[in-house]
C-alpha positions in Angstrom: -8.5 -11.9 -2.1 -9.3 -14.5 0.5 -8.2 -18.2 0.7 -6.6 -20.9 2.7 -2.9 -20.7 3.7 -0.3 -21.7 1.1 -2.6 -21.1 -1.9 -0.3 -18.7 -3.7 -2.3 -15.6 -3.0 0.8 -13.4 -2.5 2.3 -14.7 -5.7 -1.0 -13.9 -7.5 -1.0 -10.3 -6.1 2.7 -9.8 -7.1 1.9 -11.1 -10.7 -1.1 -8.8 -11.0 1.0 -5.7 -10.1 3.7 -6.8 -12.6 1.3 -7.2 -15.6 -0.8 -4.1 -14.9 0.2 -0.9 -16.6 0.4 0.8 -13.1 0.8 -1.5 -10.1 2.3 -1.4 -6.6 2.7 -4.3 -4.3 3.2 -3.8 -0.6 2.9 -5.9 2.6 0.5 -4.7 5.3 2.7 -6.3 7.9 5.3 -3.6 7.9 3.3 -0.8 6.4 1.8 2.3 8.1 -1.0 4.5 7.0 1.6 7.2 6.2 3.6 4.9 4.1 0.6 3.8 2.1 -1.0 7.2 1.6 1.5 10.1 2.0 4.1 11.3 4.4 5.9 14.5 5.3 9.6 14.2 4.7 12.5 16.6 5.5 15.2 16.9 2.9 18.9 17.7 3.4 18.3 21.4 3.5 15.8 21.1 6.3 12.7 21.8 4.1 9.6 19.7 4.3 7.7 18.1 1.4 5.0 15.5 0.8 6.1 12.1 -0.5 3.4 9.9 -2.0 2.9 6.4 -0.7 1.9 3.2 -2.4 -1.8 4.2 -2.9 -0.7 7.5 -4.5 1.9 5.9 -6.7 -0.7 3.3 -7.9 -3.3 6.0 -8.8 -5.3 4.7 -11.8 -3.8 1.2 -11.4 -3.6 -1.6 -8.9 -2.3 -1.4 -5.3 -2.0 -4.8 -3.8 -1.7 -4.8 0.0 -0.8 -8.3 1.2 -1.4 -9.4 4.8 -4.0 -6.6 5.3 -5.2 -8.4 8.5 -1.8 -7.9 10.1 -1.9 -4.1 9.9 -2.5 -2.1 13.0 -6.2 -1.2 13.4 -5.4 2.6 13.3 -3.6 2.1 10.0 -6.4 0.0 8.6 -8.9 2.7 9.4 -6.8 5.3 7.5 -6.6 3.0 4.5 -10.3 2.5 4.5 -10.8 6.3 4.5 -8.4 6.6 1.5 -10.2 3.8 -0.4 -13.5 5.7 0.0 -12.2 8.6 -2.1 
């Protein structure tokens, strides 16, 4: 979704994720590739497990990544690879 500043693009994305059966909204400004795809997390017992990110949680639905242009280039490449799947 492209447009001029102050044209309510963010509000439109938020609304789309609210009305969709499965929808996740996130901002690319503070997101990493691991946070959007999957990350390895250590629990209280010291064991590791995979935790799904926004793209995994929105499987079969809508994932809205606002401010995509403000993501780091390395994170953007990882998201492009995930979108190809």
